[in-house]
C-alpha positions in Angstrom: 14.6 1.8 -40.4 13.9 5.1 -42.0 14.0 8.5 -40.4 10.2 8.9 -40.0 9.8 5.5 -38.2 12.7 6.4 -35.9 11.0 9.7 -35.2 7.7 7.9 -34.5 9.4 5.4 -32.2 11.1 8.2 -30.2 7.9 10.2 -30.1 5.9 7.2 -28.9 8.5 6.5 -26.2 8.5 10.2 -25.1 4.7 10.4 -25.0 4.2 7.1 -23.1 7.2 7.2 -20.7 7.7 11.0 -20.5 11.0 12.5 -19.4 12.6 13.8 -16.3 13.4 17.5 -16.1 14.7 19.1 -12.9 13.8 16.1 -10.8 10.2 16.2 -12.1 8.6 13.7 -14.4 7.0 15.4 -17.4 4.5 13.8 -19.8 4.3 16.0 -22.9 1.1 16.4 -25.0 0.8 15.1 -28.5 0.9 18.7 -29.9 4.3 19.3 -28.1 5.7 16.1 -29.4 4.4 16.8 -32.9 6.3 20.2 -32.9 9.4 18.7 -31.3 9.7 15.9 -33.9 8.3 17.9 -36.8 5.5 15.4 -37.4 2.0 16.4 -38.5 -0.3 16.5 -35.5 -3.1 14.7 -37.3 -0.8 11.9 -38.4 0.6 11.6 -34.8 -3.0 11.5 -33.4 -4.0 8.7 -35.8 -0.9 6.7 -35.0 -1.4 7.2 -31.2 -5.0 6.2 -31.4 -4.3 3.1 -33.5 -1.5 1.9 -31.2 -3.2 2.8 -28.0 -0.6 5.3 -26.7 -2.9 6.9 -24.3 -3.8 3.7 -22.5 -0.1 2.7 -22.4 0.8 6.1 -21.0 -1.9 5.8 -18.3 -0.6 2.3 -17.4 3.0 3.6 -17.2 1.9 6.6 -15.0 0.0 4.3 -12.7 3.0 1.9 -12.5 5.3 4.9 -11.6 2.9 6.1 -8.9 2.6 2.6 -7.4 6.3 2.2 -7.4 6.8 5.4 -5.5 4.1 4.5 -3.0 5.7 1.1 -2.4 9.1 2.7 -1.9 7.7 5.1 0.7 5.6 2.4 2.4 8.4 -0.2 2.5 9.8 0.4 6.0 6.5 1.4 7.5 4.9 -2.0 6.6 7.4 -4.0 8.7 7.2 -1.5 11.6 3.4 -1.7 11.6 3.4 -5.5 11.4 5.9 -5.6 14.3 3.7 -3.4 16.4 0.7 -5.6 15.7 2.7 -8.7 16.6 4.0 -7.1 19.8 0.4 -6.2 20.7 -0.6 -9.8 20.3 2.2 -10.8 22.7 1.1 -8.1 25.1 -2.5 -9.4 24.9 -1.5 -13.0 25.6 0.6 -12.0 28.6 -2.3 -10.0 30.2 -4.9 -12.6 29.3 -2.8 -15.2 31.2 -2.4 -12.9 34.2 -6.1 -12.1 34.3 -7.0 -15.8 33.9 -4.6 -16.7 36.8 -6.3 -14.1 39.0 -9.8 -15.5 38.1 -8.6 -19.0 38.9 -7.3 -17.9 42.3 -10.8 -16.4 43.0 -12.5 -19.6 41.9 -10.3 -21.7 44.1 -10.9 -19.3 47.1 -7.2 -18.4 47.3 -7.9 -14.7 47.0 -11.0 -12.6 47.3 -11.7 -9.4 45.3 -14.4 -6.8 45.7 -17.1 -6.5 43.0 -15.3 -3.4 41.7 -12.0 -5.3 41.3 -13.8 -8.1 39.5 -15.5 -5.5 37.2 -12.1 -4.0 36.5 -10.7 -7.4 35.6 -13.6 -8.1 33.3 -13.4 -4.6 31.6 -9.6 -5.1 31.2 -10.2 -8.5 29.7 -12.7 -7.1 27.2 -10.3 -4.3 26.2 -7.5 -6.7 25.7 -9.8 -8.9 23.6 -10.6 -5.9 21.4 -6.9 -5.1 21.1 -6.2 -8.6 20.0 -8.9 -8.4 17.3 -7.6 -5.1 16.0 -4.0 -6.4 15.9 -5.2 -9.5 14.0 -7.2 -7.3 11.6 -4.3 -5.0 11.0 -2.0 -8.0 10.2 -4.6 -9.5 7.9 -5.0 -6.2 6.0 -1.3 -5.8 5.7 -0.8 -9.3 4.4 -3.8 -9.4 1.9 -2.5 -6.7 -0.4 0.9 -8.3 -0.5 -0.6 -11.7 -1.4 -2.6 -10.1 -4.2 0.6 -8.5 -5.6 2.5 -11.9 -5.6 -0.4 -13.6 -7.5 
């Protein structure tokens, strides 16, 4: 490998991947890289255009951002999923309790006022909505993960 091809390889790498300075990721411009490696800017632009450096750089930047987001979201996903599962357990428990109460009324074992029955129905409807929201949340959490594993 000659000196100019090594310079182009290093320039390509620095342009596409950038570098870290003071805990900050920096992506230099082609003109800065041309000055740093003492390469003609027009030659560097042609080489970058022919090899698709800009597209590779954007892909690298997006991958970096996605990695950081996943790192931040990692623990929150499992907590949110657990809250949704707990909500479903809560829903099941209260639906059973409400159904038992309704069965007692049907079998004339207890009597409730119309207001109490309205409260039971309202409570049952709210619990049903909670179940739907918990299921939707779990589905939304699992779908992006499934698409990432494909």
